[in-house]
C-alpha positions as CSV (number, residue, x, y, z in Angstrom):
1,X,0.0,0.0,0.0
2,X,1.0,3.6,-0.5
3,X,2.3,5.6,2.4
4,X,-0.4,7.3,4.3
5,X,-0.3,10.3,6.6
6,X,-2.8,11.7,9.1
7,X,-4.4,15.1,9.1
8,X,-3.7,15.5,12.9
9,X,-1.3,14.1,15.4
10,X,-3.9,11.6,16.6
11,X,-4.7,10.5,13.1
12,X,-0.9,10.1,12.5
13,X,-0.8,7.7,15.4
14,X,-3.8,5.8,14.2
15,X,-2.3,5.5,10.7
16,X,1.0,4.4,12.2
17,X,-0.8,1.7,14.2
18,X,-2.6,0.4,11.0
19,X,0.7,0.3,9.1
20,X,2.6,-1.5,11.9
21,X,-0.3,-4.0,12.3
22,X,0.1,-4.7,8.5
23,X,3.8,-5.1,9.0
24,X,3.2,-7.6,11.8
25,X,0.8,-9.6,9.6
26,X,3.3,-9.7,6.7
27,X,6.2,-10.7,9.1
28,X,4.0,-13.6,10.4
29,X,3.5,-14.7,6.8
30,X,7.3,-14.5,6.2
31,X,8.0,-16.6,9.3
32,X,5.5,-19.3,8.3
33,X,7.1,-19.5,4.8
34,X,10.6,-19.7,6.4
35,X,9.5,-22.5,8.7
36,X,8.0,-24.4,5.8
37,X,11.2,-23.9,3.7
38,X,13.5,-24.8,6.7
39,X,15.2,-21.4,6.4
40,X,16.3,-20.8,9.9
41,X,18.5,-17.8,9.2
42,X,15.7,-15.7,7.6
43,X,13.2,-16.9,10.2
44,X,15.5,-15.7,12.9
45,X,15.7,-12.3,11.3
46,X,11.9,-12.3,10.8
47,X,11.4,-13.2,14.5
48,X,13.5,-10.3,15.6
49,X,11.7,-7.9,13.3
50,X,8.4,-9.1,14.5
51,X,9.4,-8.8,18.1
52,X,10.5,-5.2,17.5
53,X,7.3,-4.4,15.6
54,X,4.9,-5.9,18.2
55,X,6.8,-5.1,21.4
56,X,8.1,-1.7,20.5
57,X,6.2,0.0,17.7
58,X,2.7,-1.4,18.1
59,X,2.8,-1.3,21.9
60,X,4.0,2.3,22.0
61,X,1.3,3.4,19.5
62,X,-1.4,1.6,21.5
63,X,-0.2,3.2,24.7
64,X,-0.3,6.7,23.1
65,X,-3.8,6.2,21.8
66,X,-4.9,4.8,25.1
67,X,-3.5,7.9,26.9
68,X,-5.3,10.1,24.4
69,X,-8.5,8.3,25.2
70,X,-8.0,8.8,29.0
71,X,-6.9,12.4,29.1
72,X,-8.2,13.8,25.8
73,X,-6.3,14.9,22.7
74,X,-5.6,18.5,23.9
75,X,-4.1,17.4,27.3
76,X,-2.0,14.7,25.6
77,X,-0.6,17.2,23.1
78,X,0.2,19.7,25.8
79,X,2.1,16.9,27.6
80,X,4.0,16.0,24.5
81,X,5.0,19.7,23.9
82,X,6.3,19.8,27.5
83,X,8.6,16.8,26.8
84,X,10.3,18.8,24.0
85,X,11.4,21.7,26.1
């Protein structure tokens, strides 16, 4: 799929989560193919990439969207600006 962007910071997080979820699905397909082909080297790389995608990227995006749901978009954005300075 073509690269997507959001029209707001929250939309960007949502689009990012959609894209990372797609990456996770594709990596799982890769790992299944590697297992079937007995390609341990590529599977090891796929496992590492999947772990990073699920435990870093997806988790972080879900946490940010959860925080927005709890405190509201405006308060979330104010907090993020505070982290910059």
